[in-house]
C-alpha positions as a Markdown table, in Angstrom:
| # | Residue | x | y | z |
|---|---|---|---|---|
| 1 | Met | -23.8 | -44.0 | -77.4 |
| 2 | Thr | -24.3 | -42.7 | -74.0 |
| 3 | Thr | -27.0 | -44.6 | -71.4 |
| 4 | Lys | -28.9 | -42.9 | -69.9 |
| 5 | Thr | -29.5 | -43.6 | -66.5 |
| 6 | Lys | -31.8 | -42.1 | -63.1 |
| 7 | Phe | -30.3 | -43.3 | -60.2 |
| 8 | Pro | -32.0 | -42.6 | -56.9 |
| 9 | Ser | -30.0 | -40.8 | -54.1 |
| 10 | Leu | -28.2 | -42.4 | -51.4 |
| 11 | Glu | -31.4 | -40.6 | -49.2 |
| 12 | Leu | -34.1 | -42.2 | -51.0 |
| 13 | Leu | -32.8 | -44.9 | -51.4 |
| 14 | Lys | -32.4 | -45.4 | -47.2 |
| 15 | Ser | -36.4 | -44.1 | -46.5 |
| 16 | Thr | -37.7 | -46.3 | -49.2 |
| 17 | His | -36.3 | -49.8 | -49.4 |
| 18 | Gln | -35.4 | -51.8 | -45.8 |
| 19 | Phe | -31.7 | -53.0 | -46.4 |
| 20 | Pro | -30.9 | -55.9 | -46.9 |
| 21 | Gly | -33.8 | -57.1 | -49.6 |
| 22 | Pro | -34.5 | -57.2 | -52.9 |
| 23 | Tyr | -34.4 | -54.4 | -55.4 |
| 24 | Thr | -35.0 | -54.0 | -59.0 |
| 25 | Phe | -33.5 | -53.0 | -61.4 |
| 26 | Lys | -34.6 | -52.5 | -65.6 |
| 27 | Val | -31.7 | -52.2 | -68.3 |
| 28 | Ile | -32.5 | -51.8 | -72.1 |
| 29 | Gly | -29.2 | -52.8 | -74.2 |
| 30 | Glu | -28.4 | -54.0 | -77.7 |
| 31 | His | -28.8 | -57.5 | -78.5 |
| 32 | Leu | -25.4 | -58.3 | -78.6 |
| 33 | Asn | -22.8 | -60.1 | -77.3 |
| 34 | Ser | -24.9 | -61.5 | -74.7 |
| 35 | Phe | -26.4 | -58.7 | -73.3 |
| 36 | Pro | -28.1 | -60.7 | -70.2 |
| 37 | Glu | -25.4 | -62.3 | -69.0 |
| 38 | Arg | -23.5 | -59.6 | -68.9 |
| 39 | Val | -25.8 | -57.7 | -66.4 |
| 40 | Ile | -26.6 | -60.5 | -64.3 |
| 41 | Glu | -22.4 | -60.7 | -64.3 |
| 42 | Ala | -22.2 | -56.5 | -63.5 |
| 43 | Ala | -24.9 | -57.0 | -60.9 |
| 44 | Leu | -22.9 | -60.1 | -59.1 |
| 45 | Arg | -19.1 | -58.6 | -58.6 |
| 46 | Ala | -21.1 | -55.4 | -57.7 |
| 47 | Ser | -23.6 | -56.7 | -55.0 |
| 48 | Gly | -20.4 | -59.3 | -54.0 |
| 49 | Glu | -23.7 | -61.7 | -53.8 |
| 50 | Asn | -22.9 | -65.4 | -56.0 |
| 51 | Ile | -26.1 | -66.5 | -56.6 |
| 52 | Gln | -27.9 | -65.6 | -59.5 |
| 53 | Pro | -30.9 | -62.8 | -59.1 |
| 54 | Arg | -34.0 | -64.1 | -60.4 |
| 55 | His | -34.2 | -62.5 | -63.7 |
| 56 | Thr | -36.3 | -61.3 | -67.0 |
| 57 | Val | -35.5 | -61.1 | -70.3 |
| 58 | Arg | -38.3 | -59.6 | -73.9 |
| 59 | Glu | -36.6 | -58.8 | -76.4 |
| 60 | Thr | -38.0 | -56.0 | -78.8 |
| 61 | Asp | -40.3 | -57.6 | -82.3 |
| 62 | Ser | -38.0 | -56.4 | -84.2 |
| 63 | Gly | -34.8 | -57.9 | -82.5 |
| 64 | Lys | -32.5 | -55.3 | -81.9 |
| 65 | His | -33.3 | -54.6 | -78.0 |
| 66 | Ile | -33.5 | -56.4 | -74.7 |
| 67 | Ala | -34.8 | -55.6 | -71.8 |
| 68 | Val | -33.1 | -57.3 | -68.7 |
| 69 | Thr | -35.5 | -57.0 | -65.2 |
| 70 | Leu | -33.6 | -58.5 | -62.7 |
| 71 | Glu | -33.7 | -58.4 | -59.1 |
| 72 | Val | -30.7 | -58.5 | -57.0 |
| 73 | Arg | -30.4 | -58.7 | -53.1 |
| 74 | Ala | -29.1 | -55.6 | -51.8 |
| 75 | Glu | -27.3 | -55.0 | -48.7 |
| 76 | Asn | -27.1 | -51.1 | -48.0 |
| 77 | Ala | -28.3 | -48.3 | -50.3 |
| 78 | Glu | -24.2 | -48.1 | -51.5 |
| 79 | Thr | -24.6 | -51.7 | -52.9 |
| 80 | Val | -27.8 | -50.6 | -54.8 |
| 81 | Leu | -25.5 | -47.7 | -56.3 |
| 82 | Lys | -23.4 | -49.9 | -56.9 |
| 83 | Ile | -24.2 | -51.6 | -59.1 |
| 84 | Tyr | -26.3 | -49.2 | -61.2 |
| 85 | Glu | -23.0 | -47.4 | -61.6 |
| 86 | Glu | -21.5 | -51.4 | -62.8 |
| 87 | Leu | -25.0 | -51.4 | -65.3 |
| 88 | Val | -24.1 | -48.3 | -66.4 |
| 89 | Lys | -20.7 | -48.9 | -68.2 |
| 90 | Leu | -21.9 | -51.7 | -69.4 |
| 91 | Lys | -21.5 | -52.3 | -73.7 |
| 92 | Gly | -24.5 | -51.6 | -75.3 |
| 93 | Ala | -26.4 | -50.7 | -72.6 |
| 94 | Ile | -28.7 | -47.8 | -73.4 |
| 95 | Leu | -31.5 | -47.2 | -70.2 |
| 96 | Val | -30.8 | -48.4 | -67.0 |
| 97 | Leu | -33.1 | -48.1 | -64.3 |
């Protein structure tokens, strides 16, 4: 399965966000193998943070897919792009926004 992504450009991130500061990611994936925990771990690894980010988890009615929304404290726009790169590598990830 191919993960679909639409990352903002480095220039767009720098012009529309103030860093350091919060940045919200949404990841939709297959509901398997502790997907929400793996999303959070990947974001923490890429950001270098050790404090669990605020997050919400929603499951589809069928239970087949799960959506994770998390707010990460990003030091700079480059960190945001690193996090995106880690999130798309996750097994079971379908869409990363």
